[in-house]
Every structure is written in C-alpha cells, then in structure tokens.
N, C-alpha and C positions, 0 to 999 in steps of 0.2 A: 724617380727608381729605375727606366728602362735604357735612359744614356746609360747610367751607370754599369748595369744587366752589358748592354753591347759594349761596353768598354773593356767589360770582363770578358766578354766571349773573344773578340778579336782587337784588343788595344787602342786604346784613347786617341793614339795617332794614325787611326781609319776611322774615324771616326767622326762628319762633318755638321757641324752645327749651323740648323737656319732659326734664329729666335722669333717669330713671328708676332711675339710681343708688341701691340703699339704700330703694329704695322705702316696703318695708315699715315702717322707721323714719321714713320721711318722709315719710307718707300725706297730709298736712292740705295742702306743699306739692306733692307730687307730682299728685294731685288737683286742688286751682287750675289746674296747669301745665296738666295733660290738657284741663280743661273751656274756658282759654281758650284753649289751642288748637283744637280742635273747632268753637266758635265763630268764631274770627275766620278758619281757614286752610280756602280747598278742597283744596289738596295739602298732604299728609302726609306722609309718607318718613319710616320706620321700617326702626329697626334693636336687636335684641332679642336676651337670652339665651335660653337655654334654659325659664327661670320666668317669664324677662319675658314669655316670648309666652304664656303659661299664660294668667298673669293680665292679659293686654292684647289679644289676640286676639280676645274675645271682642266686646270695646267698640267695638274698633275694626271689626269687621263691621257692628255694632247701627249704625258710623255713616254707613259706606258703602253698608249699603239704605236705612237711612233719614232720613239727612241728607243723602247724591251726595256724602260727600268721596271726594275721589280718593287712594289708600291707596297709595302704594308702597313694597313691602315691598322694603328692601335684608338681605341675609341674610349675616352674616359668619361663614366655617366652613362644615364640610360638614355636621353635626350634624342639619339637619334631614327625612332622609328616614328615619333612623333614628326620629326621636320621631313622622312620624307612623306608623308601624308601630303605636306604642304607644301613640298617641289619637290614633286616625283623624275622629277628628270637625274636632281644624284644616283638613283636606281642604278643606270648604266654607268658612270664614276667608279660606281665602287663595285662594280662587275668586273671593271677595268683592273681595278687591285687584285694582288696575288692572293687576297687572304684582308678580310675584316674584320680581326679582334675584339669584341667585344666581354662585359665583366659578368655577364648572364645568361642563365641558360633561357630563359624565358625573351631576351631580348633578340636569341636567334633565329624565336621560332618564331617569333612578331617579324625579322627580317625575312626570312623565307621565305614571309608570306605576302610581305609586300613584295617579290622577287627578285630580291641581293641571295643569290647562288653559293658563295665563299664567306660565309658567317663562319666564323666555329667561335665557342666558348674561348677566353684565354684568362684568368685568375687576377684583379689587382693585386700587389702586395708590393711586400715594404719589407726593407734593410732596417735589422732591429741594435744593428753597431754597437755591438760584447753587449748592449744593456742584460744583466743579468734578473731573470724573474722566479724565486720562491715558487715552487709549485704550491705553498701552504702561507697563510698568515694568521694573524688577530681578528677576530670581526666583535665588536665590542661595539658598546653606548660608544655614543662623541661618534656614530655615525657621517665621515666626508660623502662626499657626492660631488660631481664633476658632470658639465656640457663642456663640450671643444667643436665648436663649429665657427661659422656664420655665426652676428648676436644678430637676430635679425627677428618682425615676429614669424612666420610659415617656422622658423625651424623650433618655435613652442618654448623658445629662454622664457617668456612671460610666466607659462603655463609650470616652466621647473620650477622657477623663482618663489611661486605663489603658491605649489605645493607642499614644496620645503616647510614654508613660514606655517603655512598649515598644520604641518604636522608637528612641528615644534611648539605650533598655541596645543596641540593635546600633549603634549607633553612630552614625546619624543625628542630626545638627542644625536641631531643634528642639521648639517649645515651644507651650503652648495655655495663651487668656485665656480665662475662663469668664465670662461677664453675662447680668444675668441675674435677678428676683426670687427666693429661695430658698422653696422650699415649705416650710413648716412641720413635717413628715412627715418627708421630707428631708433635711433640716436636718446630724442628727447625723452620716446613712451619709456627706454630704458632707465635711465636716469632716474624716472620720476620711481620706479618698480622696484630700483633698490634703494633709495631714501625711507618707502616702505617697508622692504625685507631686510629686518635687521640681520635676515642667519645668509642672506647670498652676497657674495663680491666678490667684485671684477678681477679675474687676473693680469688683463693682457693677452700680446699671442703669443706661444709659445714656434721655434722655429720648425718645419716639421723635421730634423732630422733627433729633436728632441719632444716630440711626440710621445712617442711609448714612453720614455726617463717621467716624463710631467705626468700625465695619467695612472702609471702605474703605483702610487701613492694615497690612491682614492681608495674608497670601498667598489661603487658603483659608477659608472656613467649614465648620465639620462637620454636620451634621446626621443623626448614627445616630436620628433617632427610634426607638420601638414602639409608639410607640402608633398604637391604631390606627385610632381616628377621622378623625386628622388631615387639617385640611383645607387650607384655600392657603394655610399658613403665612407671614405678615408678613416674618416675618425671611428666607426668598427671594429678593422683591421686594426687600429694601436690601439684600442679597445682588447681585443683578443688576444696580442703580443704580449700584453703587457698581465697578460689572468686579469681583467678586472670583468665582470659580470655587467651583463649591459642589460636596462629596463629602455623597454623600448615602446611608440608604439608599431604595429604591424604595417607597415610602410606599402608596394610591389612588393619588394625584392626581401623582405626580410623575411619566407621560408629559406631562400638557398643564402641567407650569414648565417643565421639565431635561430638557436632549437627550444622556446620553453624547458625550463626543470634543468636545462644542460648547460647553456650562457648565459643565463638570466631568466626575464620574464619578459613579454610583450600582453600588452593591450588590442583593444580595437580601433585602425587608424580614426584620426576624429574625434576620439572622444579623451581625452586629455582628465579631461575629471577623473579618468580609472586609473592616472597614474600613482595615487596617492592610497589607491587598492595595492600595488604591484609594489610601493617598495618598502608596504608594512609588513608585503609575502617576506619581499627579502629580507627587510631586517629580522622575521622570527626564526629564520635559519641560523641566526648563531654562526656557530664555528662550523656551520653544515652547508654557508656560502662556499669555504674552500674548496667542494663536488664543484662549483658552479666554476670554480678557478681553475681548477683540471681542466672544465670541459674546452672554458673559454684557451685554454693553449694548446688543450690538441687540435680545436678546427683553424688555431692560427695557420700549422702547418700548411694548409691549401693555400694561405695568400703567403707564402714565403718565397724567394727568389726562385731558391730550389725546381720551389713548385711548377715556374713556367720558364726555365733557363733552357729544360731538355727540348719543349716546345720553339721556342724561336730558334735553335739552332737548328733542329731540324727543317724548319723549315725554309728556315738561308740557304742551310748548305745543300737541303733536297734538290734548288730552284739554283743551286749553282750546280749541277753534278749533270742537271739534264739541261743547262744551258752548252 
C-alpha cells in the first residue's frame, strides 16, 4: 500500500524497489538492489520484519549519517518496543532516521520512553479499489461469521469454531467461514476441529486486494486473538472498510481501532469463553446492527490513503526544501 501511495505521489518511474524477502537466500540480488537504491535515492522508505531490521538497520544508519540519505521507517505491527528492550543499540539507528512512523499512539509513547525521539503516528491504510459498500443491509437468521487471519492456535481460530458450534447447538442459526494460511504446526489440530465443527468451513486464502470484497458478504468478523504482541491487524481495517462489525478480544490496541457498541463488541483479552455472549448480543440487534455498520464505515476513513498521503508528502517534500 505504501509503494502504491509513493507511486501516486512521485511517479512509478521514480520509485526504486528493494525486495528483501528471503534476503539470506538471494544475497547477490538484494545487495545489488540495495546499492542501486542508496546510490540513486536521497529518500528511502523502509518496512522490515524483526530479522530484517537487524540486518539492514546498521546499513541504513550508516547511509543516513555519511551519505545524507533521508530514511523514513514505516513500521508494520506493534513489536518494535520489545525488540528495543532486547537490542537497545537499535535506538541509535532509529534516531538516525528522519522519522519512525508507527501505527499506534501507545507505541509512540513506548518508543519515546525507550529513547526514540522521532517516532510519529501514521495509521495503517488500505485502498478499496472501487469496492462499493452499502450503508445498510438485512440482518436475520442464517448469520454468517468469518475469521480472516493466519490460521493458528494463538489467533483463536479453534475458539471461534467451537463457539459457533455451541451456539448452533443452542438453536441459533449461524455458521463460520475461516480464511487465511494454515500454520503447519496447527494443521492437524485445525483439521480435527473442522471434522467436529460441522457449521465451520475453511475457505482458503484471499489476495490482499480482494479482502474487503470477501469480508463484505458476512454479518460480522470474529477476532478472538490470544496473541499478546498483536499490533494493528490489517483484517480489522478490512472489516471496517467493508462495513462489517467486529466481535473481538480486547488486545492491547483494541481501543485505538474499535469501540464497543459503535464498531461491534469486545470482551476481555484471554477470556474467549465470553465470545458466545458477545455474538448473542450482536444477533439480538437484528437490523439494528446497521448502526454498527455505519460506525465501521465512518471509522474506516481514518485508515484510508487520503488519511496518510498529506503526512507522507509533507514529510518528504519538507525535507527536500530544508536540504
């Protein structure tokens, strides 16, 4: 999404890409691309995983100090503070960059406490690609729920399946579709769960550009995550953009993205036994769930390209003027 935004702002012909995926196994290509980037670009945007940061941050810090490269670090997720506690030397690298954009206001504060003086909030964002989402729809029996994330135990997929099965046994008419890549270590357990949960079905993976379209056909998204380092999940942005209310465990950044009774319902993190009660609360709304739908669509504006384009352009163009 950031690549697309930069192409729109500055022209695709002016954006050089360094693909760092599997960099250890593609070292010659990655080195060549990196050298080309640093020799031809004054402005460098970087989004790296935890291991990638360890490998590339020292190089980018050197470029910032000695080549006067303007480095804009666009962090995905909420894992950086924990990394700095384990590797405090990375603080100096981050302070060499022009800005460290993070997706959470809480994380800005945590980084400042750890000595990072240039952390700023920049929301995650998503292009809708012309997907039209009506403001209202019919909600009634035959409720269709989905999960849209990695399929693993810590995402609470099994809990979602068991909960829907329990509700069906109580006479509620509902089903669950599961989307996402299956974690190999969870495959056997997941297949066993599918065999006993007759009202759940695995739907495979959906391309990122089709995610909003896929989620839009459901009544609500279930997000019973049990992963403590959960950051700013893209699936929540997808649901908001699709006007689909979210029923979720209140992970650490829940209140920054969602609001009880406005975008859906939440319950205490680590208490997935409460998921059933929140689903019942949602079902009891009937067509009143259209108010939640409107709340989701209104909240989605904060995660649109328009919400970040001016910030990005101001940062880059402002630095160019100062230089």
